[in-house]
mmCIF file of the N, C-alpha and C atoms, coordinates in Angstrom:
data_MODEL
# 
_entry.id   MODEL 
# 
loop_
_atom_site.group_PDB 
_atom_site.id 
_atom_site.type_symbol 
_atom_site.label_atom_id 
_atom_site.label_alt_id 
_atom_site.label_comp_id 
_atom_site.label_asym_id 
_atom_site.label_entity_id 
_atom_site.label_seq_id 
_atom_site.pdbx_PDB_ins_code 
_atom_site.Cartn_x 
_atom_site.Cartn_y 
_atom_site.Cartn_z 
_atom_site.occupancy 
_atom_site.B_iso_or_equiv 
_atom_site.pdbx_formal_charge 
_atom_site.auth_seq_id 
_atom_site.auth_comp_id 
_atom_site.auth_asym_id 
_atom_site.auth_atom_id 
_atom_site.pdbx_PDB_model_num 
ATOM 1   N N  . MET A 1 1  ? 57.493  91.621  113.396 1.00 0.00 ? 1  MET A N  1 
ATOM 2   C CA . MET A 1 1  ? 57.285  92.987  113.698 1.00 0.00 ? 1  MET A CA 1 
ATOM 3   C C  . MET A 1 1  ? 58.651  93.802  113.307 1.00 0.00 ? 1  MET A C  1 
ATOM 4   N N  . LYS A 1 2  ? 58.574  94.820  112.507 1.00 0.00 ? 2  LYS A N  1 
ATOM 5   C CA . LYS A 1 2  ? 59.669  95.695  112.397 1.00 0.00 ? 2  LYS A CA 1 
ATOM 6   C C  . LYS A 1 2  ? 60.001  96.598  113.484 1.00 0.00 ? 2  LYS A C  1 
ATOM 7   N N  . LYS A 1 3  ? 61.340  96.861  113.879 1.00 0.00 ? 3  LYS A N  1 
ATOM 8   C CA . LYS A 1 3  ? 61.501  98.017  114.734 1.00 0.00 ? 3  LYS A CA 1 
ATOM 9   C C  . LYS A 1 3  ? 61.455  99.096  114.299 1.00 0.00 ? 3  LYS A C  1 
ATOM 10  N N  . GLN A 1 4  ? 61.187  100.059 115.099 1.00 0.00 ? 4  GLN A N  1 
ATOM 11  C CA . GLN A 1 4  ? 61.006  101.383 114.591 1.00 0.00 ? 4  GLN A CA 1 
ATOM 12  C C  . GLN A 1 4  ? 62.223  102.134 115.037 1.00 0.00 ? 4  GLN A C  1 
ATOM 13  N N  . GLN A 1 5  ? 63.032  102.858 113.958 1.00 0.00 ? 5  GLN A N  1 
ATOM 14  C CA . GLN A 1 5  ? 64.357  103.451 114.141 1.00 0.00 ? 5  GLN A CA 1 
ATOM 15  C C  . GLN A 1 5  ? 64.001  104.901 114.561 1.00 0.00 ? 5  GLN A C  1 
ATOM 16  N N  . LYS A 1 6  ? 64.684  105.086 115.490 1.00 0.00 ? 6  LYS A N  1 
ATOM 17  C CA . LYS A 1 6  ? 64.526  106.805 115.826 1.00 0.00 ? 6  LYS A CA 1 
ATOM 18  C C  . LYS A 1 6  ? 65.576  107.412 114.973 1.00 0.00 ? 6  LYS A C  1 
ATOM 19  N N  . ARG A 1 7  ? 65.192  108.503 114.458 1.00 0.00 ? 7  ARG A N  1 
ATOM 20  C CA . ARG A 1 7  ? 65.890  109.264 113.673 1.00 0.00 ? 7  ARG A CA 1 
ATOM 21  C C  . ARG A 1 7  ? 66.173  110.749 114.218 1.00 0.00 ? 7  ARG A C  1 
ATOM 22  N N  . THR A 1 8  ? 67.298  111.284 114.083 1.00 0.00 ? 8  THR A N  1 
ATOM 23  C CA . THR A 1 8  ? 67.634  112.588 114.516 1.00 0.00 ? 8  THR A CA 1 
ATOM 24  C C  . THR A 1 8  ? 67.201  113.380 113.590 1.00 0.00 ? 8  THR A C  1 
ATOM 25  N N  . PRO A 1 9  ? 66.651  114.677 113.793 1.00 0.00 ? 9  PRO A N  1 
ATOM 26  C CA . PRO A 1 9  ? 66.329  115.560 112.824 1.00 0.00 ? 9  PRO A CA 1 
ATOM 27  C C  . PRO A 1 9  ? 67.557  116.092 111.947 1.00 0.00 ? 9  PRO A C  1 
ATOM 28  N N  . TYR A 1 10 ? 67.339  116.432 110.743 1.00 0.00 ? 10 TYR A N  1 
ATOM 29  C CA . TYR A 1 10 ? 68.365  116.916 109.913 1.00 0.00 ? 10 TYR A CA 1 
ATOM 30  C C  . TYR A 1 10 ? 68.793  118.492 110.168 1.00 0.00 ? 10 TYR A C  1 
ATOM 31  N N  . VAL A 1 11 ? 69.987  118.665 110.517 1.00 0.00 ? 11 VAL A N  1 
ATOM 32  C CA . VAL A 1 11 ? 70.382  120.026 110.636 1.00 0.00 ? 11 VAL A CA 1 
ATOM 33  C C  . VAL A 1 11 ? 71.292  120.316 109.640 1.00 0.00 ? 11 VAL A C  1 
ATOM 34  N N  . GLU A 1 12 ? 70.829  121.394 108.934 1.00 0.00 ? 12 GLU A N  1 
ATOM 35  C CA . GLU A 1 12 ? 71.708  121.880 107.661 1.00 0.00 ? 12 GLU A CA 1 
ATOM 36  C C  . GLU A 1 12 ? 72.934  122.543 108.261 1.00 0.00 ? 12 GLU A C  1 
ATOM 37  N N  . PRO A 1 13 ? 73.950  122.430 107.311 1.00 0.00 ? 13 PRO A N  1 
ATOM 38  C CA . PRO A 1 13 ? 75.099  122.847 107.664 1.00 0.00 ? 13 PRO A CA 1 
ATOM 39  C C  . PRO A 1 13 ? 75.286  124.283 107.428 1.00 0.00 ? 13 PRO A C  1 
ATOM 40  N N  . ARG A 1 14 ? 76.212  124.973 108.290 1.00 0.00 ? 14 ARG A N  1 
ATOM 41  C CA . ARG A 1 14 ? 76.206  126.373 108.304 1.00 0.00 ? 14 ARG A CA 1 
ATOM 42  C C  . ARG A 1 14 ? 77.699  126.787 107.791 1.00 0.00 ? 14 ARG A C  1 
ATOM 43  N N  . VAL A 1 15 ? 77.686  127.869 106.858 1.00 0.00 ? 15 VAL A N  1 
ATOM 44  C CA . VAL A 1 15 ? 78.979  128.435 106.233 1.00 0.00 ? 15 VAL A CA 1 
ATOM 45  C C  . VAL A 1 15 ? 78.985  129.776 106.709 1.00 0.00 ? 15 VAL A C  1 
ATOM 46  N N  . THR A 1 16 ? 80.203  130.001 107.342 1.00 0.00 ? 16 THR A N  1 
ATOM 47  C CA . THR A 1 16 ? 80.229  131.401 107.845 1.00 0.00 ? 16 THR A CA 1 
ATOM 48  C C  . THR A 1 16 ? 81.695  131.738 107.310 1.00 0.00 ? 16 THR A C  1 
ATOM 49  N N  . ALA A 1 17 ? 81.768  133.057 107.278 1.00 0.00 ? 17 ALA A N  1 
ATOM 50  C CA . ALA A 1 17 ? 83.087  133.701 106.774 1.00 0.00 ? 17 ALA A CA 1 
ATOM 51  C C  . ALA A 1 17 ? 83.459  134.818 107.850 1.00 0.00 ? 17 ALA A C  1 
ATOM 52  N N  . THR A 1 18 ? 84.725  134.885 107.941 1.00 0.00 ? 18 THR A N  1 
ATOM 53  C CA . THR A 1 18 ? 85.254  135.956 108.830 1.00 0.00 ? 18 THR A CA 1 
ATOM 54  C C  . THR A 1 18 ? 86.222  136.965 108.295 1.00 0.00 ? 18 THR A C  1 
ATOM 55  N N  . VAL A 1 19 ? 85.895  137.915 108.222 1.00 0.00 ? 19 VAL A N  1 
ATOM 56  C CA . VAL A 1 19 ? 86.943  138.999 107.540 1.00 0.00 ? 19 VAL A CA 1 
ATOM 57  C C  . VAL A 1 19 ? 87.723  139.764 108.538 1.00 0.00 ? 19 VAL A C  1 
ATOM 58  N N  . VAL A 1 20 ? 89.178  139.306 108.162 1.00 0.00 ? 20 VAL A N  1 
ATOM 59  C CA . VAL A 1 20 ? 90.025  139.847 109.248 1.00 0.00 ? 20 VAL A CA 1 
ATOM 60  C C  . VAL A 1 20 ? 90.912  140.899 108.344 1.00 0.00 ? 20 VAL A C  1 
ATOM 61  N N  . GLU A 1 21 ? 90.984  142.090 108.850 1.00 0.00 ? 21 GLU A N  1 
ATOM 62  C CA . GLU A 1 21 ? 91.752  143.133 108.325 1.00 0.00 ? 21 GLU A CA 1 
ATOM 63  C C  . GLU A 1 21 ? 93.201  143.317 108.893 1.00 0.00 ? 21 GLU A C  1 
ATOM 64  N N  . LEU A 1 22 ? 94.181  143.087 108.103 1.00 0.00 ? 22 LEU A N  1 
ATOM 65  C CA . LEU A 1 22 ? 95.597  143.373 108.721 1.00 0.00 ? 22 LEU A CA 1 
ATOM 66  C C  . LEU A 1 22 ? 96.195  144.774 108.359 1.00 0.00 ? 22 LEU A C  1 
ATOM 67  N N  . GLU A 1 23 ? 97.106  145.233 109.299 1.00 0.00 ? 23 GLU A N  1 
ATOM 68  C CA . GLU A 1 23 ? 97.901  146.404 108.874 1.00 0.00 ? 23 GLU A CA 1 
ATOM 69  C C  . GLU A 1 23 ? 99.293  145.732 108.511 1.00 0.00 ? 23 GLU A C  1 
ATOM 70  N N  . GLN A 1 24 ? 99.676  146.270 107.327 1.00 0.00 ? 24 GLN A N  1 
ATOM 71  C CA . GLN A 1 24 ? 101.065 145.893 106.766 1.00 0.00 ? 24 GLN A CA 1 
ATOM 72  C C  . GLN A 1 24 ? 102.082 146.953 107.314 1.00 0.00 ? 24 GLN A C  1 
ATOM 73  N N  . GLY A 1 25 ? 103.200 146.480 107.644 1.00 0.00 ? 25 GLY A N  1 
ATOM 74  C CA . GLY A 1 25 ? 104.276 147.301 107.977 1.00 0.00 ? 25 GLY A CA 1 
ATOM 75  C C  . GLY A 1 25 ? 104.288 147.644 109.513 1.00 0.00 ? 25 GLY A C  1 
ATOM 76  N N  . ILE A 1 26 ? 103.484 147.051 110.307 1.00 0.00 ? 26 ILE A N  1 
ATOM 77  C CA . ILE A 1 26 ? 103.592 147.455 111.662 1.00 0.00 ? 26 ILE A CA 1 
ATOM 78  C C  . ILE A 1 26 ? 104.782 147.066 112.319 1.00 0.00 ? 26 ILE A C  1 
ATOM 79  N N  . ALA A 1 27 ? 105.395 146.085 111.949 1.00 0.00 ? 27 ALA A N  1 
ATOM 80  C CA . ALA A 1 27 ? 106.736 145.727 112.498 1.00 0.00 ? 27 ALA A CA 1 
ATOM 81  C C  . ALA A 1 27 ? 107.846 145.896 111.642 1.00 0.00 ? 27 ALA A C  1 
ATOM 82  N N  . ALA A 1 28 ? 107.879 146.726 110.775 1.00 0.00 ? 28 ALA A N  1 
ATOM 83  C CA . ALA A 1 28 ? 108.842 146.765 109.708 1.00 0.00 ? 28 ALA A CA 1 
ATOM 84  C C  . ALA A 1 28 ? 110.141 147.197 110.295 1.00 0.00 ? 28 ALA A C  1 
ATOM 85  N N  . GLY A 1 29 ? 110.035 148.149 111.255 1.00 0.00 ? 29 GLY A N  1 
ATOM 86  C CA . GLY A 1 29 ? 111.262 148.581 111.884 1.00 0.00 ? 29 GLY A CA 1 
ATOM 87  C C  . GLY A 1 29 ? 111.653 148.107 113.370 1.00 0.00 ? 29 GLY A C  1 
ATOM 88  N N  . SER A 1 30 ? 110.969 147.190 113.791 1.00 0.00 ? 30 SER A N  1 
ATOM 89  C CA . SER A 1 30 ? 111.264 146.684 115.237 1.00 0.00 ? 30 SER A CA 1 
ATOM 90  C C  . SER A 1 30 ? 112.077 145.598 115.240 1.00 0.00 ? 30 SER A C  1 
ATOM 91  N N  . ALA A 1 31 ? 112.842 145.062 114.163 1.00 0.00 ? 31 ALA A N  1 
ATOM 92  C CA . ALA A 1 31 ? 113.640 143.957 114.281 1.00 0.00 ? 31 ALA A CA 1 
ATOM 93  C C  . ALA A 1 31 ? 114.942 144.568 113.697 1.00 0.00 ? 31 ALA A C  1 
ATOM 94  N N  . SER A 1 32 ? 116.184 144.127 114.453 1.00 0.00 ? 32 SER A N  1 
ATOM 95  C CA . SER A 1 32 ? 117.471 144.576 113.851 1.00 0.00 ? 32 SER A CA 1 
ATOM 96  C C  . SER A 1 32 ? 118.281 143.191 113.925 1.00 0.00 ? 32 SER A C  1 
ATOM 97  N N  . VAL A 1 33 ? 118.761 142.944 112.597 1.00 0.00 ? 33 VAL A N  1 
ATOM 98  C CA . VAL A 1 33 ? 119.537 141.771 112.448 1.00 0.00 ? 33 VAL A CA 1 
ATOM 99  C C  . VAL A 1 33 ? 120.984 142.109 112.019 1.00 0.00 ? 33 VAL A C  1 
ATOM 100 N N  . ASN A 1 34 ? 121.915 141.748 112.563 1.00 0.00 ? 34 ASN A N  1 
ATOM 101 C CA . ASN A 1 34 ? 123.305 142.078 112.370 1.00 0.00 ? 34 ASN A CA 1 
ATOM 102 C C  . ASN A 1 34 ? 123.979 140.799 112.363 1.00 0.00 ? 34 ASN A C  1 
ATOM 103 N N  . PRO A 1 35 ? 124.391 140.399 110.987 1.00 0.00 ? 35 PRO A N  1 
ATOM 104 C CA . PRO A 1 35 ? 125.268 139.158 110.706 1.00 0.00 ? 35 PRO A CA 1 
ATOM 105 C C  . PRO A 1 35 ? 126.483 139.037 111.083 1.00 0.00 ? 35 PRO A C  1 
ATOM 106 N N  . GLY A 1 36 ? 127.227 140.247 111.405 1.00 0.00 ? 36 GLY A N  1 
ATOM 107 C CA . GLY A 1 36 ? 128.590 140.404 111.806 1.00 0.00 ? 36 GLY A CA 1 
ATOM 108 C C  . GLY A 1 36 ? 128.750 140.458 113.274 1.00 0.00 ? 36 GLY A C  1 
ATOM 109 N N  . GLY A 1 37 ? 129.842 140.960 113.636 1.00 0.00 ? 37 GLY A N  1 
ATOM 110 C CA . GLY A 1 37 ? 130.193 141.193 115.185 1.00 0.00 ? 37 GLY A CA 1 
ATOM 111 C C  . GLY A 1 37 ? 129.714 142.555 115.412 1.00 0.00 ? 37 GLY A C  1 
ATOM 112 N N  . THR A 1 38 ? 129.984 142.847 116.782 1.00 0.00 ? 38 THR A N  1 
ATOM 113 C CA . THR A 1 38 ? 129.672 144.251 117.348 1.00 0.00 ? 38 THR A CA 1 
ATOM 114 C C  . THR A 1 38 ? 130.658 145.234 116.662 1.00 0.00 ? 38 THR A C  1 
ATOM 115 N N  . SER A 1 39 ? 131.790 145.009 116.533 1.00 0.00 ? 39 SER A N  1 
ATOM 116 C CA . SER A 1 39 ? 132.851 146.091 115.788 1.00 0.00 ? 39 SER A CA 1 
ATOM 117 C C  . SER A 1 39 ? 132.343 146.341 114.380 1.00 0.00 ? 39 SER A C  1 
ATOM 118 N N  . ASN A 1 40 ? 132.039 145.321 113.574 1.00 0.00 ? 40 ASN A N  1 
ATOM 119 C CA . ASN A 1 40 ? 131.651 145.432 112.179 1.00 0.00 ? 40 ASN A CA 1 
ATOM 120 C C  . ASN A 1 40 ? 130.377 144.749 111.847 1.00 0.00 ? 40 ASN A C  1 
ATOM 121 N N  . PRO A 1 41 ? 129.086 145.345 112.068 1.00 0.00 ? 41 PRO A N  1 
ATOM 122 C CA . PRO A 1 41 ? 127.897 144.432 111.952 1.00 0.00 ? 41 PRO A CA 1 
ATOM 123 C C  . PRO A 1 41 ? 127.465 144.140 110.587 1.00 0.00 ? 41 PRO A C  1 
ATOM 124 N N  . SER A 1 42 ? 128.146 144.761 109.502 1.00 0.00 ? 42 SER A N  1 
ATOM 125 C CA . SER A 1 42 ? 127.834 144.478 108.273 1.00 0.00 ? 42 SER A CA 1 
ATOM 126 C C  . SER A 1 42 ? 128.727 143.251 107.681 1.00 0.00 ? 42 SER A C  1 
ATOM 127 N N  . SER A 1 43 ? 129.663 142.906 108.119 1.00 0.00 ? 43 SER A N  1 
ATOM 128 C CA . SER A 1 43 ? 130.517 142.031 107.598 1.00 0.00 ? 43 SER A CA 1 
ATOM 129 C C  . SER A 1 43 ? 130.569 140.734 108.600 1.00 0.00 ? 43 SER A C  1 
ATOM 130 N N  . PRO A 1 44 ? 130.043 139.670 108.352 1.00 0.00 ? 44 PRO A N  1 
ATOM 131 C CA . PRO A 1 44 ? 130.000 138.353 109.112 1.00 0.00 ? 44 PRO A CA 1 
ATOM 132 C C  . PRO A 1 44 ? 131.366 137.870 109.308 1.00 0.00 ? 44 PRO A C  1 
ATOM 133 N N  . LYS A 1 45 ? 131.529 137.274 110.340 1.00 0.00 ? 45 LYS A N  1 
ATOM 134 C CA . LYS A 1 45 ? 132.759 136.556 110.884 1.00 0.00 ? 45 LYS A CA 1 
ATOM 135 C C  . LYS A 1 45 ? 132.787 135.153 110.314 1.00 0.00 ? 45 LYS A C  1 
ATOM 136 N N  . THR A 1 46 ? 133.861 134.902 109.367 1.00 0.00 ? 46 THR A N  1 
ATOM 137 C CA . THR A 1 46 ? 133.920 133.641 108.710 1.00 0.00 ? 46 THR A CA 1 
ATOM 138 C C  . THR A 1 46 ? 135.296 133.024 109.034 1.00 0.00 ? 46 THR A C  1 
ATOM 139 N N  . GLU A 1 47 ? 135.071 131.399 109.206 1.00 0.00 ? 47 GLU A N  1 
ATOM 140 C CA . GLU A 1 47 ? 136.344 130.709 109.432 1.00 0.00 ? 47 GLU A CA 1 
ATOM 141 C C  . GLU A 1 47 ? 136.550 129.742 108.281 1.00 0.00 ? 47 GLU A C  1 
ATOM 142 N N  . ASP A 1 48 ? 137.753 129.456 108.013 1.00 0.00 ? 48 ASP A N  1 
ATOM 143 C CA . ASP A 1 48 ? 138.127 128.474 107.147 1.00 0.00 ? 48 ASP A CA 1 
ATOM 144 C C  . ASP A 1 48 ? 137.840 127.031 107.559 1.00 0.00 ? 48 ASP A C  1 
ATOM 145 N N  . TRP A 1 49 ? 137.364 126.207 106.690 1.00 0.00 ? 49 TRP A N  1 
ATOM 146 C CA . TRP A 1 49 ? 136.884 124.723 107.084 1.00 0.00 ? 49 TRP A CA 1 
ATOM 147 C C  . TRP A 1 49 ? 137.915 123.786 106.655 1.00 0.00 ? 49 TRP A C  1 
ATOM 148 N N  . PHE A 1 50 ? 138.601 123.005 107.377 1.00 0.00 ? 50 PHE A N  1 
ATOM 149 C CA . PHE A 1 50 ? 139.663 122.101 107.258 1.00 0.00 ? 50 PHE A CA 1 
ATOM 150 C C  . PHE A 1 50 ? 138.882 120.595 107.493 1.00 0.00 ? 50 PHE A C  1 
ATOM 151 N N  . ASP A 1 51 ? 138.922 119.818 106.506 1.00 0.00 ? 51 ASP A N  1 
ATOM 152 C CA . ASP A 1 51 ? 138.250 118.608 106.286 1.00 0.00 ? 51 ASP A CA 1 
ATOM 153 C C  . ASP A 1 51 ? 139.225 117.565 106.795 1.00 0.00 ? 51 ASP A C  1 
ATOM 154 N N  . ASN A 1 52 ? 140.573 117.531 106.549 1.00 0.00 ? 52 ASN A N  1 
ATOM 155 C CA . ASN A 1 52 ? 141.555 116.397 106.988 1.00 0.00 ? 52 ASN A CA 1 
ATOM 156 C C  . ASN A 1 52 ? 141.287 115.129 106.523 1.00 0.00 ? 52 ASN A C  1 
ATOM 157 N N  . GLY A 1 53 ? 140.357 115.245 105.386 1.00 0.00 ? 53 GLY A N  1 
ATOM 158 C CA . GLY A 1 53 ? 140.197 113.878 104.798 1.00 0.00 ? 53 GLY A CA 1 
ATOM 159 C C  . GLY A 1 53 ? 139.228 112.937 105.388 1.00 0.00 ? 53 GLY A C  1 
ATOM 160 N N  . SER A 1 54 ? 138.528 113.353 106.405 1.00 0.00 ? 54 SER A N  1 
ATOM 161 C CA . SER A 1 54 ? 137.660 112.486 107.153 1.00 0.00 ? 54 SER A CA 1 
ATOM 162 C C  . SER A 1 54 ? 136.156 112.684 106.465 1.00 0.00 ? 54 SER A C  1 
ATOM 163 N N  . GLN A 1 55 ? 135.531 111.589 106.382 1.00 0.00 ? 55 GLN A N  1 
ATOM 164 C CA . GLN A 1 55 ? 134.367 111.519 105.686 1.00 0.00 ? 55 GLN A CA 1 
ATOM 165 C C  . GLN A 1 55 ? 133.171 111.285 106.724 1.00 0.00 ? 55 GLN A C  1 
ATOM 166 N N  . ASN A 1 56 ? 133.459 111.038 108.035 1.00 0.00 ? 56 ASN A N  1 
ATOM 167 C CA . ASN A 1 56 ? 132.636 111.018 109.326 1.00 0.00 ? 56 ASN A CA 1 
ATOM 168 C C  . ASN A 1 56 ? 132.822 112.090 110.149 1.00 0.00 ? 56 ASN A C  1 
ATOM 169 N N  . THR A 1 57 ? 132.307 113.343 109.937 1.00 0.00 ? 57 THR A N  1 
ATOM 170 C CA . THR A 1 57 ? 132.389 114.294 110.657 1.00 0.00 ? 57 THR A CA 1 
ATOM 171 C C  . THR A 1 57 ? 131.055 114.986 111.043 1.00 0.00 ? 57 THR A C  1 
ATOM 172 N N  . ASP A 1 58 ? 130.854 115.516 112.161 1.00 0.00 ? 58 ASP A N  1 
ATOM 173 C CA . ASP A 1 58 ? 129.587 116.265 112.518 1.00 0.00 ? 58 ASP A CA 1 
ATOM 174 C C  . ASP A 1 58 ? 129.746 117.789 111.863 1.00 0.00 ? 58 ASP A C  1 
ATOM 175 N N  . PHE A 1 59 ? 128.623 118.241 111.696 1.00 0.00 ? 59 PHE A N  1 
ATOM 176 C CA . PHE A 1 59 ? 128.693 119.613 110.976 1.00 0.00 ? 59 PHE A CA 1 
ATOM 177 C C  . PHE A 1 59 ? 127.751 120.490 111.943 1.00 0.00 ? 59 PHE A C  1 
ATOM 178 N N  . ASP A 1 60 ? 128.403 121.705 112.424 1.00 0.00 ? 60 ASP A N  1 
ATOM 179 C CA . ASP A 1 60 ? 127.632 122.664 113.110 1.00 0.00 ? 60 ASP A CA 1 
ATOM 180 C C  . ASP A 1 60 ? 126.922 123.681 112.115 1.00 0.00 ? 60 ASP A C  1 
ATOM 181 N N  . ILE A 1 61 ? 125.696 123.627 112.255 1.00 0.00 ? 61 ILE A N  1 
ATOM 182 C CA . ILE A 1 61 ? 124.985 124.690 111.415 1.00 0.00 ? 61 ILE A CA 1 
ATOM 183 C C  . ILE A 1 61 ? 124.225 125.648 112.204 1.00 0.00 ? 61 ILE A C  1 
# 
């Protein structure tokens, strides 16, 4: 005698689409980045890099 296998009914897949509208430029003026110091914000502070001939150094990025 063969066993009867119970099958679950077929459920067809659903495809949905969600439309999202974005507003452009909402945060265009809210951020202010100054690469330099407080006295001269448009000119960044730079320092010379001295290697001293060593190949095993840590780098600060």
